[in-house]
N, C-alpha and C positions, 0 to 999 in steps of 0.2 A: 618439020625440027620445030615449031611451034607448037604443034597442039601435043606434042611429047612433052615440054616444058610444061605446058597446064595440066597434063595430065600427071606430075610429078608433083607439082603444087601442089594441087585437090588432097594427094595420100596425104601429102604433108599437114594440111591442112588437120584431116580425118585424125588422123593419129595425134596431133595434139590436142583434139577435143575428146578422143577417148583416155587418153593418159589424165588430163582434167579430172572427166566423171569417176574414171576409176579413185583419183585422189579424194574427192568429194566425199564418196561411197566407204572408202575407207574410214574416215575421220568420223561417220554418222555412228561408226559400229564400235568406237573404243571407248569402254566403260569409265567410268567415274574413277579419277585420277584418287590416290591414297587421302592427299590431304584434303577434297571435301568429303570423304566418310570419315574421319576421324571428326571434321566439323561437327559432322552429327552427330556421332555419339556425345560430344562434349558436350551438344543441348541439351541431349537427353539427359545426359550424369548430371548436369544444374538444375534441371527444371525435377527430377526424382529429387536432388537435395534440399532441395529451397524448402518443404515442409517439413523436415525434420531442422530447420537451421529456424523454423520460425519457431516452431516449438519450446527448441533452446531459447530464445529469446523473451519466448513468454514465461517459459519455468524462472528463467530469473529474472524478467521484471516482477514476477511474485513476492521474491524474497526480498528486493531491495524497503528499506524503511520508507514510507512518505513524503515525500519533499516538502521543505518549509522554508519558503524564503526569507529574510531578515526582518523583513515587517510583520510579518505570522510569529517568527521565537519570538521578539522582543513582547509581542502581547502574552503569549504563553509563558515567559517569564516573569512580567509584571503577574499574571495568575496565578504563578508557582506563590510568589512572595508575598500574594494576600492570602494566601491559604494559610503560611505561616504564620505571617501575622496575627489570622483571625485565629487558630488553633492556639494557641497562646493563652485567651481569654477565653475556650471553649466553648466559642463559635463557629457554627456552622457555614461554611463562605457560600454567599449569595441566598440564603437559604429565608422566604421571608423578612420575620421582623429582626432578623440578628438573636433565632433562637441559640441560647446552649446548650451544652452536653452539659447530663446531672442537673440543671434546674426547671428546663422547660417540660411542662405535660405536656398528655398527649391532649387534651380540651380547647390548651390553648393552639397551638398548633391548630387543629379542624378548626377552632372557632377564626384563626386566621387564613388559612388557604382549603378549608372542606378534608373530606375522608379522601382518602389515597385511592385512585384507581384500582388500584389492584396488591394484592398481601401474599410474600413471595416468606415463604419460613414464619420469621419473627418480624420480618418487615414490614412497615407499613411502605409500598412504592407507587413516588410520585415520576409517571415517564413527562418529561419535556416533549416541547414544542414546539415550535417556532424558531427556531435559536435558543430556549430557553433548556437548564439543565436537567437534569434526572437527578432524584436522590431516591434513599430507602432512607426509611428512620425505621427503630429498634427502641421499644420501653421496655421499662425493668418491670416489677409487680405490682409497683406504683401507680403505675402508669406514666413515670419520668424519664426524659431522654437519655438512653441508652447507650448509642452510640448510633451514626452517622455516615452514610457512605456518598461522596458525591461522586456522579458518574460525566460530570461536563457534556458537555451539547454535542449534537450529531453533525450540525451544522458548523461550517469552517472551525468544526475540531481542531485543527492544526492549530489555534488563536491560543486555546485553551491548555485539554490535558491532552490533547494527540501532539503537540510540539514539546512535551515533556519527558525527558528521555536519564536516563539512568546519571548521566556523564553532567546535565544539566542540576541533577541535584545534587553531584559530588559536589558542583563548584559554586553553586547558589546554599545550597543548604548545610552542607558538609558531610562528612561519613557518619550512616545510620550507626543507630545505638543495636542495631540487629538485621540479619539478611536472613530470609524465611522461604524456601523453593515450595510450593503449592504442583508436588506433582500432580494431583488430581485434573489441574486447567494448564499447567507448564508453563502457572504464570510465576511471578519473584514480588514480594512484597519485603518493600524495606520501610523497617520502624525507626521512627525518629522519635524525644522525648521533648517536650512544647509548652510549658510549666507541670502542670498536671495534667497535663493529657496525650493520649498516644496519638500519635499520625503518621500511619500507615498507607505509603505509595503504590500500588498493585499494580506491577510493571506486564505489559501483555508481550506474547510471542517477539512480535515484531520489534520491542526494546522501547513502545511510548506506555505515558502511562495511560490504566484502563478505567480505574476509579480509587478515590481517596478515601479510606475510615478515617473515623473520627470519634477518638473514645476516653474515659476517661483511663489514668495509669492506674497501674493493680498496685 
């Protein structure tokens, strides 16, 4: 009787062990569930979308105007006011010894600052460096200064012309006497009358001032 009970116990233990092994084997063959597959696809889709998102952000960034803080804007407005004030007397803004359009001669300019580094059409071109501004100067047939162009600086430009927009001109100078479009460059020329002189603010495509022209009114 005892032998029979031992035999029955051994058989039960063996059956339990076989059932456990079968369950483990069955679990190993189960494929990934739908959630795992969906998660993998989502990661791949996100990775593929990232380059497109980066391109969109870069394009948006290129279209934005340069950032100008309050201190830089204040300096730019001070520059604007001084340009306008000097223009009323025909003085070229910060160009050597305060040369005046319609009075200064080529010889006087050359004696004071030397000959230009370059000739651009009828203009003498003085290139700025180390924070100094660039200028173009044109003379009439008698070698008298006829027109001066101020291009501002490349270093910290947002503190001068790069910080002056059309909104600033309207607020601090007023409505222009004339607004001209320049199809060849996509620029806009806002023309003001300052005493006996004409003061032109040429705005670039980004809305900031590219350069300023000063000449005698016709």
